[in-house]
C-alpha positions in Angstrom: 247.2 156.0 69.7 249.2 154.1 72.3 247.1 151.3 73.8 247.2 149.2 76.9 249.5 146.6 75.2 252.3 149.3 75.2 254.4 149.6 78.3 254.2 152.9 80.2 257.7 153.8 79.0 256.8 153.1 75.4 253.7 155.2 75.7 255.5 158.1 77.2 258.3 157.9 74.6 255.8 158.1 71.8 254.2 161.1 73.5 257.6 162.8 73.7 258.1 162.3 70.0 254.6 163.7 69.4 255.3 166.7 71.6 258.2 167.8 69.5 255.9 168.0 66.5 253.0 169.6 68.4 255.3 172.4 69.7 255.6 173.7 66.1 252.1 172.8 64.8 250.1 175.7 63.5 247.1 177.0 65.4 244.8 176.2 62.5 245.8 172.5 62.5 245.3 172.2 66.3 241.9 173.9 66.1 240.8 171.6 63.2 241.8 168.6 65.4 239.7 169.9 68.3 236.7 170.4 66.0 237.2 166.9 64.7 237.2 165.6 68.3 234.0 167.5 69.2 232.2 166.2 66.1 233.4 162.6 66.8 232.0 162.8 70.3 228.6 163.7 69.1 228.6 161.2 66.3 229.7 158.4 68.6 227.6 159.3 71.7 225.8 156.0 71.7 229.1 154.1 71.9 230.3 156.4 74.7 227.1 155.9 76.7 227.3 152.1 76.3 230.8 152.1 77.7 229.8 154.4 80.5 226.9 152.2 81.5 229.3 149.3 82.0 231.2 151.4 84.4 228.0 152.7 86.1 226.8 149.1 86.6 230.1 148.1 88.1 230.0 151.1 90.4 226.5 150.3 91.5 227.5 146.7 92.2 230.5 147.9 94.2 228.3 150.4 96.1 230.7 153.3 95.4 228.1 155.9 96.6 225.9 158.5 95.0 228.6 161.2 94.8 231.0 159.0 92.9 228.3 157.7 90.7 227.3 161.3 89.8 230.9 162.0 88.9 231.0 158.9 86.8 227.7 159.2 85.0 227.5 160.4 81.4 224.3 161.1 79.4 223.5 162.7 76.1 223.5 166.1 77.7 226.9 165.7 79.4 228.5 164.3 76.2 227.1 167.3 74.3 228.5 169.6 77.1 232.0 167.9 76.8 231.9 168.5 73.0 230.9 172.1 73.5 233.8 172.6 75.9 236.2 171.3 73.2 234.8 173.8 70.7 235.1 176.6 73.3 238.8 175.7 73.8 239.3 175.7 70.0 237.9 179.2 69.9 240.3 180.5 72.5 243.5 182.3 71.6 246.5 180.1 71.2 248.9 180.8 74.0 251.9 179.3 72.2 254.2 182.1 70.9 252.6 184.7 73.0 255.1 187.4 74.0 255.1 187.8 77.7 257.7 190.5 77.9 260.3 192.0 75.5 262.9 194.7 75.6 266.2 195.8 74.0 269.3 195.7 76.2 271.7 198.7 76.2 274.1 196.6 74.2 271.5 196.2 71.4 270.4 192.6 72.0 266.7 192.1 71.6 265.2 189.8 74.4 261.7 188.4 74.2 260.1 186.1 76.8 257.8 183.8 74.8 255.2 181.3 75.9 255.9 177.7 74.8 254.4 174.2 75.6 255.6 172.2 78.5 256.0 169.1 76.3 254.4 165.9 77.7 251.7 166.3 80.4 250.5 163.2 82.3 247.1 163.6 83.9 246.1 161.1 86.6 242.4 161.3 87.6 239.6 159.5 89.4 236.1 158.7 88.4 235.4 161.7 86.1 235.4 160.5 82.4 234.9 164.1 81.2 238.4 164.9 82.3 239.7 162.6 79.5 238.4 165.0 76.9 238.8 168.3 78.8 242.5 167.5 79.6 243.2 166.2 76.0 241.7 169.3 74.4 243.6 171.7 76.7 246.9 169.9 76.1 246.5 169.8 72.4 245.5 173.4 72.0 248.6 174.4 74.1 250.9 172.3 72.0 251.4 169.5 74.5 251.1 165.7 74.1 249.0 164.1 76.9 249.3 160.7 78.7 246.0 159.9 80.5 245.7 157.6 83.5 242.2 157.3 84.8 240.8 155.2 87.6 239.5 151.6 87.3 236.0 152.8 88.1 235.9 154.6 84.7 237.9 152.2 82.6 235.4 151.5 79.8 234.4 155.2 79.5 238.0 156.4 79.4 239.0 153.9 76.8 236.2 154.9 74.5 236.7 158.6 75.0 240.5 158.5 74.6 240.4 156.4 71.5 237.8 158.6 69.9 239.9 161.7 70.7 243.2 160.2 69.5 241.8 158.9 66.2 240.1 162.1 65.4 243.1 164.2 66.2 245.5 162.1 64.2 243.1 162.0 61.2 243.0 165.8 61.4 246.8 166.1 61.1 248.2 165.8 64.6 251.0 163.3 65.3 250.6 159.7 66.5 251.0 159.5 70.2 249.5 163.0 70.9 246.8 161.4 73.1 247.5 158.2 75.0 245.9 156.2 77.7 247.6 153.9 80.2 245.4 151.7 82.3 245.1 148.5 84.2 248.5 148.4 86.1 247.4 149.5 89.5 249.8 151.4 91.8 252.8 149.9 90.1 251.8 151.5 86.9 251.2 154.8 88.6 254.7 154.7 90.1 256.2 153.9 86.7 254.4 156.9 85.1 255.5 159.2 87.9 259.2 158.4 87.3 259.4 158.8 83.5 261.8 161.8 83.8 263.2 161.4 80.3 259.8 161.8 78.6 257.2 163.3 81.0 257.5 167.0 81.8 254.7 167.3 84.3 252.1 165.2 86.1 248.8 166.6 87.2 246.8 164.4 89.6 243.2 165.1 90.0 241.7 163.1 92.9 241.6 162.6 96.6 244.2 162.7 99.3 245.1 159.1 98.8 246.1 159.7 95.2 248.1 162.7 96.3 249.9 160.7 98.9 250.7 157.9 96.5 252.3 160.3 94.1 254.2 162.2 96.7 255.8 158.9 97.8 257.3 158.0 94.4 257.2 160.9 91.9 260.4 162.1 90.4 258.6 164.0 87.6 257.4 167.6 88.6 253.8 167.5 90.0 251.0 170.1 90.2 248.4 168.8 92.6 244.8 169.5 91.6 243.9 168.9 95.2 240.8 168.5 97.3 238.6 171.5 98.4 237.6 172.2 102.0 235.7 175.4 101.0 234.1 177.8 103.4 231.3 180.3 103.3 231.5 183.1 105.9 228.4 185.2 106.5 229.5 188.5 107.9 227.6 190.7 110.3 226.3 193.0 107.4 225.3 190.3 105.0 222.0 190.4 103.1 220.3 187.4 104.6 218.2 186.6 101.5 221.2 186.5 99.2 223.3 184.7 101.8 220.7 181.9 102.1 220.6 181.5 98.3 224.4 181.5 98.1 224.9 178.9 100.9 222.3 176.6 99.3 223.9 176.9 95.9 227.4 176.3 97.3 226.4 173.2 99.2 223.6 171.6 97.3 223.9 172.5 93.6 226.5 169.7 93.1 227.8 168.5 96.5 230.2 165.9 95.2 232.7 168.4 93.6 235.8 170.1 95.0 234.3 173.7 94.9 231.2 172.8 96.9 231.1 174.4 100.4 231.9 172.2 103.3 231.8 174.7 106.2 229.5 177.6 107.0 230.7 180.3 109.4 228.2 182.8 110.7 228.9 186.1 112.5 227.4 186.0 116.0 225.6 189.4 115.5 223.2 187.9 112.9 223.4 184.2 114.0 220.1 184.3 115.9 218.3 185.5 112.7 220.3 183.6 110.1 221.1 180.2 111.6 217.4 179.0 112.0 216.4 180.1 108.5 219.4 178.7 106.7 219.3 175.4 108.7 215.6 175.1 107.8 216.4 175.6 104.1 219.4 173.2 104.3 217.3 170.6 106.0 214.6 170.8 103.4 217.3 170.1 100.8 218.4 167.0 102.7 221.6 168.4 104.2 222.8 167.0 107.5 224.6 169.4 109.9 227.7 169.0 112.0 227.4 172.0 114.4 229.3 173.7 117.1 227.6 174.4 120.5 226.3 177.8 119.7 224.7 176.6 116.4 223.1 173.7 118.2 221.6 176.0 120.9 220.1 178.3 118.3 218.7 175.3 116.4 217.2 173.8 119.6 215.6 177.1 120.5 214.0 177.3 117.1 212.7 173.7 117.4 214.8 172.6 114.4 216.9 169.7 115.7 215.6 166.3 114.6 218.5 164.5 116.2 221.2 162.5 114.6 219.0 159.4 114.4 215.9 161.2 113.2 214.6 162.1 109.8 214.0 165.7 108.9 210.4 166.6 109.1 208.8 170.0 108.2 211.1 172.7 109.4 213.6 170.2 111.0 217.1 169.2 110.2 219.4 166.4 111.4 222.1 168.0 113.6 225.1 166.3 115.1 227.8 167.8 117.3 230.9 168.7 115.3 234.2 167.2 116.3 237.6 168.5 115.5 237.8 166.4 112.4 234.6 167.8 110.9 236.3 171.2 110.3 238.9 169.7 108.1 236.7 167.2 106.2 235.9 167.5 102.5 232.5 165.7 102.8 231.6 165.6 99.0 228.0 164.9 100.0 225.0 166.6 101.7 226.8 167.2 105.0 227.8 170.7 106.1 229.8 171.8 109.2 228.4 175.0 110.8 229.9 177.3 113.4 229.3 180.7 114.9 232.2 183.1 115.0 232.7 186.4 116.8 234.3 188.4 114.0 235.7 188.4 110.5 239.2 188.0 112.0 238.0 184.7 113.7 236.6 183.5 110.4 239.8 184.2 108.6 241.7 182.4 111.4 239.4 179.4 111.1 239.8 179.3 107.3 243.6 179.5 107.7 243.6 176.6 110.1 241.3 174.2 108.3 241.0 175.4 104.7 242.7 173.6 101.8 243.6 176.7 99.8 240.9 176.0 97.2 238.0 178.5 97.3 236.7 180.6 100.1 233.8 183.2 100.2 232.7 186.1 102.4 229.1 187.4 102.2 229.0 191.0 103.4 228.0 194.5 102.6 231.0 196.0 104.5 233.9 196.9 102.2 236.5 196.8 105.0 235.4 193.2 105.9 235.5 192.1 102.3 239.0 193.6 101.8 240.3 192.0 105.0 239.0 188.6 103.9 240.5 189.0 100.5 243.9 189.9 101.9 243.8 187.6 104.9 242.7 184.3 103.3 245.3 182.3 101.5 243.4 180.4 98.8 243.5 180.1 95.0 240.1 181.8 94.7 238.5 184.2 97.2 234.9 185.3 96.6 232.9 188.3 97.8 229.2 187.8 97.7 229.3 184.8 95.3 229.2 181.0 95.5 232.4 179.0 95.6 230.8 176.9 92.8 232.2 179.3 90.2 235.8 178.0 90.6 235.9 176.2 87.3 237.9 176.7 84.1 234.8 176.8 82.0 233.2 179.4 84.3 236.4 181.5 84.2 236.4 181.6 80.4 239.2 179.0 80.0 236.9 176.6 78.0 237.6 173.8 80.5 240.2 172.8 83.1 242.4 169.9 84.0 241.9 170.6 87.7 242.2 173.3 90.3 245.6 173.8 91.8 246.0 174.7 95.4 249.8 175.2 95.0 251.5 178.4 94.2 254.1 177.3 91.7 253.7 177.6 88.8 249.9 177.3 88.5 247.2 178.2 91.0 243.4 177.8 90.6 241.9 176.4 87.4 244.6 174.9 85.2 243.9 176.1 81.7 245.9 176.8 78.5 248.4 179.2 79.9 249.0 177.1 82.9 250.0 174.3 80.6 252.8 176.4 79.1 256.3 177.5 80.3 258.4 180.1 78.5 261.7 180.6 76.8 263.8 183.6 76.2 264.5 184.4 72.5 267.5 186.6 72.2 268.5 188.2 68.8 271.8 190.0 68.1 273.9 191.2 65.3 277.3 189.7 65.8 277.3 190.4 69.5 280.1 189.0 71.7 280.5 189.5 75.4 283.4 191.6 76.5 
């Protein structure tokens, strides 16, 4: 495995050499390597947790906040879950060699469009040590070498995890350099990684807007942005209120510090008088603070729910503040939710189009026409009808895991899994053909 003493260029060159071998490695060898990684994670859980505790303590000392600490934290259950995800990826069909299309031309040439690995994938990510293994497993299964660059907040965890994965993979028959970690060089190191055009085929950043902006300023390597999520739940006029309340609570509170958590709730005015008080009461009981438009604040006040921005939620109360323009475009990543009343599904679609990030959006309705209009009108990677946005995840989608969720349209969108880590080539076979 490439270590921190290697330069970025050396690490990427070694990964390129490994990628050439991986591209023609049998599925059985790749699967055996993934099984070896999963077993090593379980066997060395104590070592992983010790490294993670060092990062957690540094995070607590730096007061990075509960949401980031939750992303950073590992325990026995989470390590077991990471290992299980590796085994799920191993059990998936190998995308390499899959025939996407094929036909015989009138002149007799046989043309096949076949899926092949990208080559070297660099993944830049913040806080989440699980990404170290998820990304490595997905890249190895799809025949790619991977260069990892985590954040300083997870340095010890990432070093431990990447070394365990690299050593297990190589011992199982994969080439040296197939899993590498670069760390410790700050923004300069990031810029160097983003300009390794001779050896890196794709960079996938998984983090906030500051990371995205930093890469946009320097990258000469192709980039797929696993971007932030300003996700919406729209409760339509015909929604089932019991189900709507449960979905809103799940989307906001089940794990608020992740990109597929809901950040804005839109409620149709026809049921706002019934739904707003009950959902605010439930949200308040879960510790959620509300940034509300005028109509929402009026309904809350009439129901005696508003505890005021400086208050503490009591029984049946919720802290409500007036929403400003910036609240509609904010990814809170905590127990804060923007709430507005809209007059129609068309207004909800317009609101999502103006403020959404293209990640995950949901409509709760019993009206087929409204559902269809939302599906067609909302431009996002994932659009839900009567379900929580929290399902936008490679594991939930049957991909085993994901490297991130792309809000772009080329060439990957939504969860980035095995097939999204491949490109294709045309294989053309003839019998002495020459062009006239």
